[in-house]
N, C-alpha and C positions, 0 to 999 in steps of 0.2 A: 851775317846770320848763320848760326851753326846748322848742320844738317838736320839735327833733331828738331830745332825750332822751325826750320823751313818745312819739314814734314808735318809738324803740328799745325802751323798756320794755314798752309795750303790744303791740308787734309780737312781741316775744319771748314774752310771756304767751300770745298767740294761738297761736304755734307750739307752745308747751308743751301747751296744752289740746288742740289737734288731734292732735298726735303721741302725747301721753300717753293720750288716749282710745282711739286705735287700738291702742296697745300693751297697754292694760289688758284690754279685752275687747270683744266685738262690741256688747254692750248699752250700754257706756259711749260708744262711738262713735255708737250709735243715739240716745242722749240728746243728744249734741252736735248731731247732724244735725236732731233734732226741734226743738231751740231755734233752729237755723239757719233751718229752714223757717218757723217761727212769725214770727220777726223779719223774715226776708227777704220773706215774703208781705205783711207790713205795709208794708215799704218799697216793694214793687212797687205797692201800692195808692196810696201817696203820689206815686210818680213818674208813674203813668198817669192820675191824676185831679187835674188842676190845681185844681179847685174843691172838692176834699175830698169827704167823705161817710162818716160813721161806719158807716152801714148796709152800704155796699158793702165797706168795709174789713173789717168783721166777716166777711162772707161770703167775701171773698178769703182771709183767714187761716184760716177754718174749712175751706174746701174744699182749700186747699193742704196744711194739716196732716193732714186725713183722708186725702187722696190718698197722702201719704207713709206715715203710720202704719198704715193698714189694708192697704196693699200689702205692707208688710214683715211685719206681724203675722199676716196671713191670706193667706200666699203662694199657697196652693193654689186659692183662689177670688179672687185679686187682680184677674184680668181682668174678672170680673163686677162687682166693686166699682168698678173704674176706669171702666168704661163708664157705670155709674149716676152716678158723681160728675162725669164729663165732660159729662153731659147736664143736670145741675142748673142751670148758668148760663143755659141756655135758658129754664128755668122761672122763674128769678129775674127775668130780663128780661121774660118774658111777664106776670107778675103785678105787676111794679113800676110805680108811677106816677111815680117820681122819677128812675130811672136808665134810660138808653137801652140798647138791646142792645149797641151798640158799646162803651160804658163797662164794662158787665158782662163782656162777652167778653174785652176786652183785660186787665182787671184780674184776673179769676178764672183764665182760661186761661194767662196769663203766669205767674201764681203756680204753677199746676200743672205746666206744661211747662218753664219756665225754672228754677224753684227746686226743686220737689218731685221731679220725675222724675230729675234727676241724683243726688239723695240716695237715691232708691230703687235706682238702678243701683249706687251705691257700696256699699250694703248687700248687694246681690245678688252683687257681685264681691268681697266682703269677703275680703281676704287682707292680713295685716299688712305684708308686704314690698311687695306690689304697691301698696297705698294710700299708704304712706310714699314710695315711689318716685314715684308720681304727683304728690303734693304737692310733693316736692322739685324735680321737673322744673319745675313752675309757678313756684316761688319762685326757682330758679336763672335761669329765663328773665326774670323780672321784674328781678332784680338786674343781670344782664349787659346786658339791653336798656337799662336806665337808664344804666349806666356807659358803655356804648359810645355811646349817643346823646349823652351829655354830652361825651364826648371827641371824637368825629368826626362826630356827626350833622349833616347839612346838608339832606338831601332829605326833605320831609314825607311821612309815610306816608298819612295820612288827615286832612288839615288841616281839612276841614269839620266833623269830629266831634271830633278830638283833636289840636289844633295842636302839641303838644309832642312827639308820637311821630314818630320818623324811620325811614326805610328802613334806614339804617346800624345804628340801635339794634336794630331787629327782627332783622336778620341776625346781629348779634352775639349776641343772646339765643338764636337758633336754633342757631347753630354751637356755642356753649359748652354748651348743654343736650344736644345730640346727642353731642358728644365726651365730656362727663362721663358720660352714660348708658352709652355704649359702654365707657369705661374702668372704671367701677364694676361693671358687669355682668360684664365679662371677667375682672377680677381679684378680685372679691368675691362678688357676688350669684349669678351663674350661674342666673338664674330662667328665661331663654329664650335663644334664639340672639342673639348680639351685634348682628347687623344688624336683627333683629326689635325689639330694644330701642331701637336708633337710630330705627327706623320709628315706634315708640310715642312717642319723644321728639318727633319731628317733628309727629305728630298732636296731641300735647299743646300744643306751641308754636303751631302754626298756628291751631287752633280755640280755644285759650285766649286768644290775642291777639284773635281775632274776638269772643270773649265779652266781653273788656275793652272793645272798641269798641262793642258792642251796648249795654252798660250806660252807656257815655259818651253814646251817642245818646239813651238814655232820660233821663239827667240833663240833657243840653243842652235837650231838648224841654220838660222840666219846669222849666228855669231854676234848677237848684240845683247846688251844687258837689259835695256828697256825698249818698249815698242815705240817710244817717242819721248818728247820732253815738254809736252803741253802743260803738265802740272808739275811745277818745280818740287823736287824732293820725292816725287811719286812716279815719274815717268810719263807714259802716254795714256790715252783713253783706254786702250786694251788692257793696260796694267791695272786700271781701276775697275773696269767692267768685265774682266775675263770670267770671274765666277758668276756674275749676273747673267751673262750671255748664254751660258750653258744651263744654268739653273732654271731660268724662266720657262723655256719650253716644257720641261718636265713638271714644273709647278703647275703650268697651265693644264697639262694632261691630267695631273693629280686632281685638280679642282673640278675638271670636267667629269672625272669618274665619280667624284663625290656628289655632283649635282643630281 
């Protein structure tokens, strides 16, 4: 199978799983996000610890998974559980003779804040139309940023971190996502004011692009091309959700301000 065919097949399967779980029910989406947190936390540990370490990887995955699962399942006391879990890395570093505080903090807290927290917020703002719209915005931006960059991209966006991304590509993705969001909401969805939907699209694109760059930074510092190989042709979970992970908290705040 060629690389293009592989990317197309497994990319399509990824979309089917994500959208299908949202359409099925809340707990199907929860199961997909739970698996995302488990694998994503493992990838975070690999990216943040160049010298490896099974023990710290174990704690990174456990804390990230518990932070997500307990926050969703025990919503009424989630703040208490979150405070306790956020303090545990300090205790791990205190009693560990092998791992420094810096390694424990970076690995565990990145897992909880960059991977688990956005998944918690997606469960909290669970609405089929809203979530599908959010993911479609991210994918539309990716597609048109790539196509525009290939066609007319000349000026580098952030060459130190991602040499292939261009300002023209980013603007193309932003414009097409905002226009598409306005058009679809105006003629079909009607879930909010058209201009508010365009505002949401801009939040998704801006912070989603920054999330992509943040993950690229972690990969560059770790000296790897992909965060993992769980999705053939696409890399790891972080490679597929990097934009989502940073966009979601800001979308959540944006929607709260509109409420």
